[in-house]
N, C-alpha and C positions, 0 to 999 in steps of 0.2 A: 436225417435223410436230406437229399438235396432240396426237396421242397420247403422244408423248414428254413434252410439257409436262404433261399430265395425270398421267402416271406419276411424273414427277419432283415435281410439287407434291404428289401424294398421298403419296409416300415420305417426303419432308421433313416433312409435317405429321403423318404417323404416328410418325416418329422423335421429333419434338417432343412429341407427345402422350404417348409413353411416358416421356419425361424430365421433362416439366413438367405443370402442372395444366390443367385444362379451360378455365379462365377466360383464361389466357395464350394457349392454342391458339385460342380463339374470337376474341380480340382480333387475333392474328397473321393468322388466316385472313380475317377480315373487312377488316382494314387492307390486306392484299395485294389482295383483290378490289376494294376501293375504288380502289386505284391502277390496277388493270387497267381499271376503268370510266372513270377519268380519262383514261387513254391512248386509249380508244375514242372519248371525246367529243371530245378534241383531233384525232384522226384524222378524225372526221366533219366538223369545221370545215374541216380542210385539204382533204378530198375534196369538200366542197360548193363550195368556192371554185374548185378545179381543174376540176370537171366542169360548172360552170355553163353555159358556153358550148357544150360538146361535145355534150351529149344534152339536146334541148329537151322530149322527151316522157316524161321520167323523172319518178318521184314525188319530191316535195319536201315536207318537213314544213312546214306553215304557220307563220309567225312568224319566218322567218329564223334569226337567231342567238340568238333569245330562249330557246328551250328548251335549247340546249347551254350557254348562259350560266347558266341556272338550275341545270342539272346540275352545272356546274363550281363554282359557289358552294356548292351543297349538299355536295358531295364534300369541298371544301376546309374548310367549316365542321365537318363530322364529323371529318376528320382532325386539325383544329386542337384539338379537344377531348380528344385523347389525352394520357395521361401521357408524361413524357420517357422513361421506360424502355420504355414500349410503342412509342414512335416509334423509339427506338434499335433494338429487337428487329425491327421491321418493316424498317428500314434494313438491318440485318445479313442478314435473309432475303432482301431484294432483291438484295444483293451476292452471296450464295452462289448464288442461282438464276442471276444474270448470269454468274457464272464458270462454271457448269455449262453454260449455253447457249453461251458462247464455246468451251469445250472440245469440246462436240459438233459445233460448226461447224467447228473446226480438224481434228477427226478425220475429217469428211465431206469435207474438201478434200484430204486427203492422196492423192497419186496412188498407184494400185494398181500393184504390181510385176507385171510379166508373166512 
Protein backbone atom coordinates (compact mmCIF):
# COMPACT_ATOMS: atom_id res chain seq x y z
CA UNK A 1 0.00 0.00 0.00
CA UNK A 2 1.12 3.61 -0.36
CA UNK A 3 1.40 3.96 3.40
CA UNK A 4 4.17 1.34 3.55
CA UNK A 5 5.98 3.04 0.68
CA UNK A 6 5.87 6.39 2.48
CA UNK A 7 7.02 4.84 5.77
CA UNK A 8 9.89 2.94 4.10
CA UNK A 9 10.96 5.98 2.08
CA UNK A 10 10.86 8.16 5.18
CA UNK A 11 12.83 5.70 7.31
CA UNK A 12 15.50 5.26 4.66
CA UNK A 13 15.86 9.01 4.21
CA UNK A 14 15.98 9.53 7.96
CA UNK A 15 18.72 6.92 8.27
CA UNK A 16 20.68 8.49 5.44
CA UNK A 17 20.22 11.97 6.88
CA UNK A 18 21.73 10.94 10.19
CA UNK A 19 24.67 9.24 8.46
CA UNK A 20 25.35 11.78 5.72
CA UNK A 21 25.12 15.46 4.97
CA UNK A 22 22.09 17.48 3.98
CA UNK A 23 23.29 18.03 0.40
CA UNK A 24 23.59 14.30 -0.26
CA UNK A 25 20.17 13.70 1.24
CA UNK A 26 18.61 16.44 -0.90
CA UNK A 27 20.21 15.04 -4.08
CA UNK A 28 19.15 11.49 -3.23
CA UNK A 29 15.59 12.51 -2.41
CA UNK A 30 15.12 14.67 -5.49
CA UNK A 31 16.73 12.06 -7.75
CA UNK A 32 14.45 9.33 -6.39
CA UNK A 33 11.41 11.57 -6.87
CA UNK A 34 12.46 12.32 -10.45
CA UNK A 35 12.59 8.58 -11.12
CA UNK A 36 9.09 8.25 -9.68
CA UNK A 37 7.86 11.11 -11.90
CA UNK A 38 9.49 9.41 -14.90
CA UNK A 39 7.64 6.18 -14.11
CA UNK A 40 4.36 8.11 -13.82
CA UNK A 41 4.88 9.83 -17.19
CA UNK A 42 5.71 6.50 -18.86
CA UNK A 43 2.59 4.96 -17.29
CA UNK A 44 0.56 7.91 -18.59
CA UNK A 45 1.71 7.18 -22.13
CA UNK A 46 0.86 3.49 -21.78
CA UNK A 47 -2.57 4.17 -20.27
CA UNK A 48 -3.37 6.81 -22.86
CA UNK A 49 -2.74 4.33 -25.67
CA UNK A 50 -4.63 1.53 -23.95
CA UNK A 51 -7.77 3.47 -23.03
CA UNK A 52 -8.04 5.54 -26.18
CA UNK A 53 -10.82 3.44 -27.67
CA UNK A 54 -12.37 2.22 -24.41
CA UNK A 55 -13.69 5.51 -23.02
CA UNK A 56 -14.69 8.25 -25.44
CA UNK A 57 -16.06 10.77 -22.93
CA UNK A 58 -12.97 10.92 -20.70
CA UNK A 59 -10.73 13.96 -20.37
CA UNK A 60 -7.56 13.99 -22.44
CA UNK A 61 -4.82 16.57 -22.18
CA UNK A 62 -4.57 18.44 -25.48
CA UNK A 63 -1.38 17.98 -27.46
CA UNK A 64 -1.24 14.21 -27.52
CA UNK A 65 2.19 12.97 -26.53
CA UNK A 66 3.78 16.43 -26.59
CA UNK A 67 3.46 17.15 -22.87
CA UNK A 68 4.66 13.70 -21.71
CA UNK A 69 7.56 13.95 -24.18
CA UNK A 70 8.58 17.33 -22.77
CA UNK A 71 8.34 15.92 -19.23
CA UNK A 72 10.53 12.92 -20.13
CA UNK A 73 13.11 15.19 -21.78
CA UNK A 74 13.19 17.51 -18.76
CA UNK A 75 13.55 14.64 -16.29
CA UNK A 76 16.30 12.94 -18.29
CA UNK A 77 18.10 16.26 -18.73
CA UNK A 78 18.02 16.89 -15.00
CA UNK A 79 19.18 13.37 -14.16
CA UNK A 80 21.99 13.54 -16.72
CA UNK A 81 23.47 16.57 -14.93
CA UNK A 82 24.10 14.59 -11.75
CA UNK A 83 27.62 13.58 -10.76
CA UNK A 84 28.67 9.93 -10.99
CA UNK A 85 28.65 9.40 -7.23
CA UNK A 86 25.17 10.90 -7.01
CA UNK A 87 23.90 8.59 -9.76
CA UNK A 88 25.45 5.58 -8.05
CA UNK A 89 23.92 6.51 -4.69
CA UNK A 90 20.50 6.89 -6.30
CA UNK A 91 20.98 3.52 -7.99
CA UNK A 92 21.89 1.89 -4.67
CA UNK A 93 18.86 3.51 -3.07
CA UNK A 94 16.57 2.18 -5.81
CA UNK A 95 18.02 -1.32 -5.41
CA UNK A 96 17.53 -1.25 -1.62
CA UNK A 97 13.94 -0.03 -1.95
CA UNK A 98 13.24 -2.68 -4.61
CA UNK A 99 14.58 -5.44 -2.36
CA UNK A 100 12.41 -4.21 0.49
CA UNK A 101 9.40 -4.17 -1.86
CA UNK A 102 10.06 -7.73 -3.03
CA UNK A 103 10.49 -8.94 0.54
CA UNK A 104 7.22 -7.32 1.58
CA UNK A 105 5.49 -8.88 -1.41
CA UNK A 106 6.90 -12.32 -0.54
CA UNK A 107 5.77 -11.99 3.08
CA UNK A 108 2.22 -11.13 2.00
CA UNK A 109 2.03 -14.17 -0.32
CA UNK A 110 2.97 -16.66 2.40
CA UNK A 111 -0.03 -18.88 3.17
CA UNK A 112 -1.22 -18.60 6.73
CA UNK A 113 -1.16 -21.75 8.85
CA UNK A 114 -4.53 -22.83 10.17
